[in-house]
N, C-alpha and C positions, 0 to 999 in steps of 0.2 A: 504494500500500500504506500502510495506517495504521501507527502505532507497533505493534511486535510484541505488546506486552502487551495491546493492544486486540483482537487477533485471537482467533478461537475456540480452544478447546482443540484440541491436536493429536490427531487421532483415534487410538484404539488404545493410548494410553499413559496411565499414571496422571497425575492433575492436576499433581502436583509436577514430574514429568518434563516435562510440557507447558510449565510455567512456566520451567523451566531452558532448554528448547529455545528458547522465545521470547526469553529473556535472551541466549542466544548469537547469535540472529538479530539482536538489537539491537546487539551488539558489532560484528557484520559491517557493519551499516548505518553505525555511527559511523565505522569505519575507512574505509569507502568514501567517506564524506563529508569526513572531516577529514584523512586521511593519503594515500590512494592516488593522488590527483591532484597531489601536491606534486612539484616538480622535485627532482632528486637531491640538490642541495646543501641545500635546505630540509628534506628527509627526514632528513638526518643532522646538522642544526644543533643545537648545544647552547646553551641560554640562558646557561650559565656552566660553568666547569670542573667536571667531576664530575656534571653534570646528565645525565639520560637523554635522548637524542635520540628523535624520533618513530620513526625506523627501529628503534632498539633496543627501544622499547616494543612495536612491532608484532611484532618477532622474539620478545620475551619473552611476549607474550600467546599467540602460537602455540605456542612451546615449552613453557611452563609448563602450558598447557591440555592439551597432549598428555601431558606427564608425569603430571599429576594423573589424567587419564582412564585412563592405562595401569594405575593402581592399582585402578581401580573398574570398568573396562569391558574387553571383549575388543577391544583396540585395539593395533596394532603401533606401536612407537615408532621413528620414523626416526632414523638415526644422528646427523644434525645436532642433533636435539632432546636428545641425551644430553650435549651440551656445557655446558648449564646456564645459570643466571641471570647469572653474571658476564660470560660471553661475550655473551649476548643483549643485555644492557643497556650494557655498557661496552667490548665487543670492537670490533675494527676494523669500519668500515662495509664493506658489500658492495653489489653492485648492487641498487638498489631493486626492480627487476623480480624478482630472486631471492627477496627477502623477501616481496613481495606474492604471488608464485606459491606459495610454501610455505603461506602463510595460505589462499589460495584452494583449494589442494589439501587441506589438513587439515580445514577447517571442515565441508564436507559429510560427510566420514567421521566426524567427531566427532558431528554431529547424527544420523547414521545409527546410531551406537553407542548414543546416548541413547535412540533410538526403540525399541531392542530390550529395554529394561528392563521388568520386571514389578514390580508393587507388592511382591511378596514379596522380590524381590532388594534392594530399597532398605534394608531393615533388616539385611541381612547385613554382618558385619564383614569388612573387607579389610585386607591388610597395606599399610602406607604408609611410604615412605621406606626408606633404607638400614638403619635400626635395626629395621625390621620392626614398628613400632608398629601397632596395629590401631584402626580407626575404622569406624563405620557407613558403608556405601557412600553413603547419602543425604548425609551430612555432607561427604564428600569431593567429591561432585558439586556440592553447594551452594557449597562454597568455590571450586571451579573457576570457576563462573559469577560469583560475587562478585569474585574476583580479576581475571578478564578485564574485568569492568565497571569496576573500580577503575582499571585501567591505561588503559582506553578513555577514561575521564574525564581522565586525564593527557595523553593524545594531544590531546583537544579543547582543553585549556588551553594546551598548548605551541603548537598551531596558532594560537590567538588571540594569542600573543605574537609571532608572525612579522610 
């Protein structure tokens, strides 16, 4: 498989949605290459006190992506994803297999939810966050993909430090 951005448009979805789906596929490829094969100790290693371990970054990519998606897509939010950013990044380590399984379970559902979007739906405003601020659905989804890519880059960098 070539890099996802070099693949054809995803059939049946608007071009922007296709681009976001390809971006999410790229996040998956990065995590499979740079995180999922690590031994348990390396998965939770911190380069310094307060730095995010790879396991925390994977947990955060999954949880934050699901939270952002829940604002803009018909997607159920699992209970563990409600724990939030601080727990994901700085919380106690848990078995790597649990973190990886959550990602592998969440990502296909996330892509499926993206695939159900129409062009018209992208411009609709959706409530975001506890304050109920509103933003165009397209902006929320674009941020979701950018945010996941940002943290995937941190995973790659942290892996290179090992």
